[in-house]
Structures are given as C-alpha cells and as structure tokens.
N, C-alpha and C positions, 0 to 999 in steps of 0.2 A: 356658198359652196355646197355641193350635193353630198351630204354626209354619208348616205347609203352607198353612193358610188365609190367614195374614197375608202370606206371601210371594206368594200369588196376588193379594191385594189390593194389594200393593206394585207388581206388574207392571201391574195395571189403573190405578192412580193415576198412574204415570209415563206410561203410554200416553195417558191422558186429557189430561195436561198437554201431551204432544208433539203431540196432535191439534189443539191450539189454534193451531199454526203451519201454514203452507201445506204441502201435500203435496209429497213429492219421491220420486225413484226411487233405492233403494239401488243402489250400484255392483255389477256382477256379479263383480268380483274378490274380494268378500267372501263370496260365496255358498258355503255348504257344505250338501250334501244330507243329509237325515236318516239315510239308510242308512250313509253314510260316518261321520257323526258318531257313530252308535250303536256302530259297531265300535271307534272310538277311545275313546269314553266308557267302554265295557266294560273296556278295558285300563286306563284311567285310574282307575276305581273299584277295580279289582282291585289296582292298585299302592298305593292308599291304605290297603289292609288291612295294609300293612307299617308299622303304627303301634302304639304302646302304647295301652291303653284309658284315655285321660286323663279321660274322662267318669265312669269307674266308681270307687266308693270303695275298691276293691281296688288302685287306682293311688294310691300314697302316696309317690311318688318326688320328682320335681322340682316347681317352681312352675308346674304346668300344669293347666289345667282348661278346659272348654268355656265359650265366651262365653254370656252370658244370651240367651235367645231374642229379647228386645227389641233387644239389641245386634246380633244377626244380621240381624233385619228392618231395623233402621235402616241398617246398613252396606250391605246388598244393595240396598235401595231407593235410597239415594244413589248407589251405584256404577253404577246404570243410567243416571244422568245424568253421573257421573264428574267431579265438581267438583274443582278444585285450590285449596286454601286458601292458596296463596302470596299471591295478590292477590284483592281484591274483584272484579276483572274475571273471575276464574276460578271463584269460588265465593261469591257474595254471601250466599246463604241459609246455607250451612254455615259461613261465616266468622262470621256472627252467632251461630250455635249454639256455635261454638268460644269466642267471647268469654263467652257466658253460662256455659258449663260451667267454664271457667277461673276465672271469678268465684266459682262455687260451691266449687271446690277451694281458692281463696284464703281464702274465708270459713270453710271447714272447719278450716283451720290457724290461724285467728284474725288474718289480715292485714286491716288497715283499708284500706290502699292496696296496689296491686299492679300489676305489669306481667308478662305471661306468655303462654304459648301451649302448644299441644300439640306433641309431637315424635313421631318414629317409634320412639323407644326411650328408656330411661333413660340409656343410654350417651351419646346425643347431647344429652339434657337436661343431664347432668353436664358434658359438654364445654362447653356454652354457659355454665353457671354458672361454671366455671373460667376461661373466656375473659374474662368480665366481671371476675372477680377479678383476673386478670393485668393488665387495663387499669387497674384502680384501684390495684394494688400492683405496679407494674413492678419486675422484678428480685428479687422476694421469692417464696419457695417456698410449697409447700402441704403441710400436715401432715394425715395421715389414719390411722385405725386400721389396724394390721397385718392385721386381719380384715375391713376394708372391702372392697368389691367391687374386683376387679383393674382396673376401668376407670379408677380415679383415678391409679394409677401409669402406666397407658397414656396417658391424656390429658395428664398432666404432660409426658410425652415429646413428644407431638404439639405441645403449646403451648410447648415449650422452657422448662419450669419444673422446678425441683428438687423432687422428692417426698421427704417425710420420713415413712416408716412409723413409727407409734408403737406400742410393745408394748401388749398387752391384759392385763386383770386376770383373776382366776380365774372370772369370769362371761362372758368374751369381750368386755368393754367396753373402750374406750380407757382406758389408764392415765393419769389426769389429772396425776399427779405427773410422769410421764415427759414428757407434753405440755408442761407448764409449763417444764420444764428446757430443752426445745428452743425454746420461745417467748422465753426470756430472751436467746437469741442475737441476736434481731432479724432472723433470716434468713427467718422465715415471715410471709407476709402473709395467708394464708387457712387456716382450720381446717375440715376436713370432718368433721362429726359424723354418725354413722350411726344412723338410727331403724329398726332391724331388719336385722341382718346376714344375708346370704343363706345363710351356713353354719348359724348357731345361732339366728338371730332375736334377737340381743342388741341392746339399746337403750343407746346411749351416754348418759352423764349430762349431757344438754344443759343442764339447769337450772343445774348447777354451772359448766359451761364458759362460760355466757353472760357471766360477769364478765370473762373474758379478752379480750373484744372491746375494751373501753375500756382495760383495764389494759395491754395490749400492742399496741393499735392494729391488731388483725387483723379480717379479715372472717370471719363464720361462715356456712358453707353446710351444710345438712342434706340428706344423701342418704337420703330416705325412699322410695326407689323400690319396695322390696319391702314395707316395713312401714307406710308412711304412713297408710293408711286405718285402722289400729288406733287412731289418735287419737280415733276415734269411741267407743272403749271407755274412754277416760281418765276415771277417777273414777266409773265405772259401779258400781252395786251388783251383788252376785252374784259367783260364782266367776270370771266372765270379765272382771271389772273390772280396769283397769290403774292403777298409780300415776299421778296426773295431772301431777306436776311436770315430767318431761322433755317430755311432749307439749305442755303449755301453754307451755313455754319456746320452742317452735319459732316462735311468733309474734314473738319478739324477735330472731330470726336474719335474716340478710340475703337468703338465697335458699333455695329448697326444690326438690327433685325428687321426683316421685311417679309411679308407673306404673299408670294405670288398667287396663292389660292384665294386671296381676297380681291384685290384690284388688278391682279396680273393675269386674269382670265383662265386660271388653272383649276383643275379638279382638286379636291382634298386628297391627301395632305401634301402641301408643298410650301414649306417655309424656307428661310435662308438666314444664315448668320455670316457677317463680314467683320474682319478685324483689319485695322489699318496697318498694324505692324505684323508682318509675316513671322517674326521671331516667336510669337506666342504659340506657335505650333509645338514648341518644346514641351508644353504642359500636357500634350496628348501622347507623348512618346510611349510606345509599348511594342511588344513583339508578338507575332502570331505565326509561328513556323508553318502551320498548315493552311494559312490564308494568303500571305504575300510571298508568292514563289515564282511567278513567271515574268516579273518585271522589276527592275531596280528603280523605276520612277516612283514618285510619291503616290501612294494609294490614298483615296479619300477617307478610308477608315482610319488612317494614321493621323488625321486631323479632325476627328469627330468622336463624340461620346457615344453616338448611336453606332450600332453594328449594321445589320442587314437593313438596306433601304431600297425601295423600288427604283430601278433604273428607268422605269417607265415615266416617273415624274420628271426626270431630267429630259427625256425624249420629248415629252409633251411641251415643256417649257421652251426647249430649243426650237421645235418646229413653229411654235407660236411666235417666238421672237424673230424668226426669219421673215414672218409675214406682217406682224404687228410689233415692231421693235420698241424697246423702252426709250423712246425719244418723244419730244413734244409733238412732232408730226405723225407719230405712230400711235402708241398707247395713250399719249397725252390727249388725243382727240376724243378717246373713249371717256377718260376722266372728266374732260371739259364739259361733255354733255350732261353728266350727272351733277356736276357742280352748278351749271346753269339752271338745271331743273330745281335744285335745292334753293338757289337764290330767287327763282321765279315763284316758288311756292311760298317762300318767306314773304315776298311782296304781297301775294294774295292773302296770306294770313294777316299781314299788317292792315289790310283794307277790310278785313272781315269783322262783322259784329258778333260772330258766333265763336270765333277762335282767337286765341292770343299766342304770340310767339313766346316760348320760354327763354330762348336765346337765339340770336341770329346765327345761322350756320356758318362755320368757318371752312368746312370742306363739303361733304355731301350728306350730312346728317341734319335733319330738321326736327326740332323739338318744340312742342306746342301743347296747348290744352284748351278745353272748352271753357268759354266764359260762363260764370255761374252767378246767381243772385240768391243769397248774398255771396260775396267773393271771399271764400274761406278755403283753407287748405283741404279740409275734409270734403268740401263740395267739389273742388277740383279733382281730388283723388277718385271720388265716386263717379264723376262724369267721365273721366278718362277711362276708367274700367268699363263703363257701359259702352262707350264708343268702340273700344277694343273688342269686346265680346259681340256686340251687335254687328259690327263690321264683318265678322267672320261667319255669322250664322244667318244673315238675311240674304235675300236675292241680290244679285250683282255684288258679290262679296269683295271686301277690301281687307287686306291683311297688314296690320300695324304691329308695333310693339310698344312697351312702356318703359319709362326710366323713373326710378324713385329718386326724387330730389328732396334733400333735407330742409328743415325749417330755415336754417341760416342761409343756405344757398338760394332758397326761394326769396327770402327777404332781401337779399342783395340785388336781385333782379326785378322783383315785383313787391315793393314795400307796402303797397296799398292792400294787398291780400291779407286778411286776418289769419294769423298763425294759431289756429285752434287745434293743431296736431303737430306731431314731430316732423312731418313732411307730407309729400303728396306725389302720387304718380302723375307723370306727364306723358303725352303720346310722343313716340319717337319713330321717325321714318328714315330709312337709309335708301337714298336714291342712287345706288351704285350701278344700276343698269342704264345704259345710254338711252334705251327706249323710254325711260321716265321723262325725258325732255319733251316727248311728243304726247305724253299721257298726263302731265301734271295738272292741267286744268280740270280734267275729268276726275282725277284723284281728289283734288281739293273740293270739288262740288259734292262728291260722294261723302267726304268726311264732314263737310258743313251740314249736309242733310242728317247725318247721324247725330251731330252735336245739337241740332235744332230739336231733335226728339228727346234729348236728355231732360 
C-alpha cells in the first residue's frame, strides 16, 4: 500500500469531518512559521538517524520491527483527533473499536466469555492480571518461571505479594515438579505460565499445569505478551506448525496478556489483558463524576487501572485486523514466515563448523554461539561478544543480541563445554519480520564469517 497516499487521505478525511462544525480562529500562541519549523525538523530527523535499522532483515536483535502501514495510517488518522479511550466521552468511536479488537483477541485464544481492554504495555497488562489475582487470593503469593519476564517479580513487589521463582527444565520451561512442590505449601494463590519467554521463546506446559488450578485452588495466568499470537500456528501442517496442546489449554486459564506491539504488527505501546470471567470487573469499581457522564454504557476506564490511554492505539489495531485478521490465514501467515526462518537458520547452524545451536528454536528466536577451542564458557562468552560488536561496526552490518546463560543451564544443553565461569553469553536472534525468511541464508553467511574471525 502507498503509505504517503493514505496519510494524505487521512488528513483530508479528518479535515472534512472537522469542517462540519462551525469555523473558529486558531489561537496565535500555537502558531509556528514554516521556516522555523523546517530548521527544527531538520535537526529532529537528523537525530532519528541514531537508531538501528529495525525495518531491515539484517536487524535480528531484539523484538523490534516496524508497524504495518495500515497500523501507521490508523494511528496517525486517529491521532489527528486525539481521542482518549478512558471514557466514552473521550473516545466513543475508538472505544467501540477497542471492544471489537479485544473480542477478536479473546476469540483467538478460545475464550467464550471475556472482560478485557488494551493497555500501554505488557508490563501494565500483567500488573492488572496480578492485581485481580491478589484480590481473589489475598495473602497468597505468585509462582512464575525463573525465566519468565522480570516484570512478574517487579509487580509482586509493587502489589505486596511474595514471588516464587520456579526453576526451569532443559528446554527453558517451568519445571512442573518443582512448581507442584511449592504449591503443596498452600502459600501460592496464582501461577504465571509463560507462552513464549523473551529469552528463548520457550512455552510452558500449560496443558499439564491446567490440572493444578482445581487440585491446589490456584489461579492460572498466562503471560503470552511476546508469544501469544503463535497460537495461530497451533496444529498447523507444515514445518511451522506447533503442538496444539499448550495453546489450546490457554482457553481454560483465568487470564491472558498479549502484546499486539510485538507480533500483532502494531506501534508501541499496545498491550492487552483478558479475563475469562467478566465478574472480575467488580475489583475495578470506582466513580468519576467528571468523567463518565454522557453514557450509561460501561466505560473502558471502569475496567482498567490506567486512566488516559491513546484511542489511536485501538484505531490502529482495528484497521490492521480488518486487513490482516488474527486468524491462521491472516496474521498466522506472517508468524509462519518468521518461524520457518528460525527453523531454517537452526538447520544451517546444525550443519556449521563455526557455530553451535544453544537450543533449538520453539518459536522464532534462535540462540547459538561460536565454536571455540578449547570449548570453555569463558571462550564462548568472549567469542559471542566479539561477533555482536564486530557485526554492528564492520561493513555490511548485522545486528544481533546476546543472552546470558548460566553454568547449569549451559551444562544441561552442552555438557562437553568446560564450565570455567558462572555462565556465558550466547548470541540471540529474533526473526519476527517475515522478510527474514528470504534473508536467512545471507544472515547465516554473515555471522559465520564473523565467527571465523574470532
């Protein structure tokens, strides 16, 4: 799609709507002449060059990629009006869009009933889920994988809850035997299961953990912030297909967090929290006589800890989902390309004399390290750091990231490597752009050449 064309149409559409109201004179205090703006804008665009090329398939570092053009047009169009989705009075159109998109997300995970809303981030979405969990299980703590996102430990502190990090198995998933041992104490009221860890992309055994809810009277929350949209590949045929069991089990859990600003093609910040039982809305009850006054319908701010939120985020997601819906044939095709790229790169690394896989990818994150002689953790750490730095500074740059793996985690996967340090950095690449599928051989060749020079 022609982005410039549709941005022009966006400005025209909003102006045509504005012209239906009586004319008024803009206040002179807001006026900025074009010459002055041009000078400042030149500096502004110059400073924006101090960024990594997130749009390019040579960028395979963090979970960053450009928003879909439809999301950009939707966001900027709504931003010209600047609605606030806290209350229907602040954004009636975009509030309706938010309800529709949240319903699509709930349906994607298999919820028959739901209460939910968009948030500014997965961090805030997880805070809300744990807040509701605290209200339902006062005085009881929260268990989460030791490789879950650090937000859970942080939000336990914010909410005054005791956090219980649970060790992981040799694939980076929560160790369910260790979890059950903690649950027997009765001190835990909520278990956080991760569908796609941010480090390895590991998916906890949600289908097995589901039985713990009734057995121990705990609440199950799924942090699918980074991996949730991969549910669209559950049971799919072809190499990109994922085992259906953990993904289908999400529908039986009590709450879910997912970030459309990761794999949902959205700009930052756009997270979402979903509750299976709409009755949990009672924990948000409050009154705001100066906010909720034009409608007796439920305002989104009445079921949210956040107050002001950009209606433009809902508009961007709604427009995107009309064109690339959260279905296997829609957004699923985008995720499938990234997963195929990850599997292809893993195969190339398996055949390489210069690189070793740290762990086979479960979603679209590839972890690997340069082979070293002698094979020691300190050698792996130093070689990974050199590849990372050299890749960004040499001609034909490639942008990677690293993951710190502990001594025990390394030994479980690579027992022949001498553990002469507490751990080692390995290289980590997120292939979340579909273009990676067409670029992976070149990416592999570039990294091999960097590893050879170590």
